[in-house]
C-alpha positions as CSV (number, residue, x, y, z in Angstrom):
1,M,94.7,116.1,117.1
2,A,96.9,115.6,113.8
3,Q,96.0,111.9,113.7
4,V,91.9,113.0,113.1
5,T,92.8,115.3,110.4
6,R,93.9,113.1,107.8
7,L,90.4,111.7,107.8
8,H,88.1,113.0,104.9
9,K,85.6,115.1,105.7
10,E,82.8,113.3,104.4
11,R,84.4,110.0,106.5
12,I,84.3,112.0,109.4
13,D,80.5,112.7,109.1
14,E,80.0,109.1,108.8
15,L,81.8,108.7,112.0
16,Y,79.7,111.3,114.0
17,S,76.5,109.6,112.7
18,G,77.8,106.7,114.5
19,Y,78.8,108.5,117.7
20,K,76.1,110.5,117.9
21,I,73.6,107.4,118.6
22,Y,75.6,106.8,121.4
23,A,76.5,109.9,122.7
24,E,74.9,111.4,125.6
25,E,73.9,115.0,126.1
26,N,77.3,116.2,127.2
27,G,78.8,115.4,124.2
28,M,80.3,112.1,125.5
29,M,80.2,108.4,125.0
30,R,80.2,105.4,127.9
31,K,82.9,102.8,126.6
32,E,80.6,100.1,127.1
33,N,78.9,101.6,124.0
34,V,82.0,102.3,121.7
35,I,81.5,98.6,120.1
36,N,77.8,98.9,118.9
37,S,78.8,102.9,117.5
38,L,81.8,101.2,115.4
39,R,79.4,98.4,114.2
40,C,76.9,101.3,113.3
41,I,79.6,102.5,111.2
42,G,80.0,99.2,109.7
43,L,83.3,98.1,111.5
44,N,83.6,94.7,112.9
45,P,85.6,95.0,116.3
46,T,85.8,91.9,118.8
47,N,84.6,92.4,122.1
48,D,88.5,92.2,123.0
49,Q,89.9,94.3,120.5
50,V,87.7,97.1,121.4
51,E,89.1,96.9,125.2
52,Q,92.3,96.9,124.2
53,A,92.4,99.7,121.8
54,L,90.3,101.6,125.1
55,V,93.1,101.3,126.9
56,D,95.4,102.3,124.4
57,E,93.4,105.3,123.4
58,D,92.4,106.9,126.6
59,K,93.8,106.5,130.3
60,K,92.6,109.9,131.4
61,C,89.0,109.3,131.1
62,P,87.9,105.7,132.8
63,D,84.4,105.8,131.9
64,M,83.5,108.1,128.9
65,I,85.4,109.0,125.7
66,T,85.0,112.0,123.0
67,F,84.7,112.3,119.3
68,E,88.1,112.6,118.9
69,N,89.1,109.6,121.1
70,F,86.4,107.7,119.0
71,L,87.7,109.0,115.7
72,N,91.0,107.5,116.5
73,L,89.2,103.9,117.5
74,A,87.6,104.2,114.2
75,K,91.0,104.2,112.4
76,Y,92.2,101.1,114.1
77,P,92.6,97.7,111.5
78,W,89.6,96.6,113.2
79,N,88.5,94.1,110.1
80,E,92.1,93.3,108.2
81,E,92.3,90.1,109.7
82,S,88.9,89.1,109.3
83,N,89.1,90.2,105.5
84,D,92.4,88.3,105.2
85,Q,90.6,84.7,106.6
86,T,87.6,85.2,104.4
87,L,89.8,85.5,101.2
88,F,91.9,82.8,102.6
89,E,89.4,80.5,103.3
90,A,87.6,81.2,99.6
91,F,90.8,80.5,98.1
92,R,91.5,77.3,100.1
93,V,88.3,76.0,98.3
94,F,90.5,75.6,95.3
95,D,93.5,74.2,96.9
96,I,92.9,70.8,96.8
97,S,95.9,69.5,98.0
98,N,96.2,72.3,100.6
99,T,99.7,73.2,99.4
100,G,98.8,77.5,99.3
101,F,98.8,77.4,95.6
102,I,95.6,76.7,93.1
103,P,95.6,76.1,89.6
104,K,96.0,79.0,87.2
105,H,92.9,78.0,85.1
106,E,90.8,77.8,88.4
107,F,91.9,81.6,89.4
108,V,91.2,82.8,85.9
109,K,87.8,81.5,86.0
110,I,87.3,82.8,89.5
111,I,88.2,86.9,88.3
112,T,86.6,86.5,85.2
113,S,83.4,85.5,86.4
114,L,83.1,87.2,89.8
115,G,82.7,90.7,91.7
116,D,81.1,93.6,90.2
117,E,83.7,94.4,87.4
118,E,84.6,91.1,85.7
119,M,87.8,91.0,84.2
120,T,87.9,90.0,80.5
121,P,90.4,86.9,79.9
122,E,93.2,88.9,78.9
123,E,93.0,91.3,82.1
124,A,92.8,88.0,83.9
125,Q,95.6,86.4,82.0
126,D,98.0,89.5,82.6
127,F,97.0,89.5,86.3
128,V,98.0,86.1,87.0
129,E,101.2,86.4,85.4
130,L,102.3,88.1,88.4
131,F,101.5,85.1,90.9
132,E,102.4,82.1,88.6
133,E,105.2,80.4,90.4
134,D,107.8,79.1,88.1
135,N,105.5,78.8,85.1
136,N,103.8,76.3,86.6
137,S,100.3,77.2,86.4
138,M,99.9,77.6,89.9
139,I,98.8,80.7,91.8
140,N,100.1,81.6,95.1
141,Y,97.0,82.8,96.6
142,T,98.6,83.9,99.9
143,E,100.5,86.3,97.2
144,V,97.3,87.4,96.1
145,I,95.7,88.2,99.5
146,K,99.1,90.3,100.1
147,L,98.3,92.1,96.6
148,I,94.6,92.8,97.7
149,N,95.6,94.4,100.9
150,A,98.2,96.7,99.7
151,I,95.6,98.3,97.4
């Protein structure tokens, strides 16, 4: 139960909303409904990921899981790989020579014009200096993705 208590109450309430859609009268959920329930709360696991997580999570109850099991499943890093891949593909559009680097001026253009909170040119300049390799005006976008994931 210690792992579960690290979630904020609001998140637990959100998870319970997704869980109760598929929970049966006894308060437990059939394992075949887990993937749909996880998707109801905004997660996007694959069938294989859910199968492996269920094996890891609950060896005692072959057909049903409890809400506590569901909370633990919801904490798996379901979206990390796909988010990394999406970011990687977005940056690759500007990586014409396929080197893992994009021109600094393109990167500045991207981060000053996209997103909910656009950066000022000065903020963007400070940010890109963190990633500029050897002052050659190129940005290693793999390092940018690592920083984004660390935040």
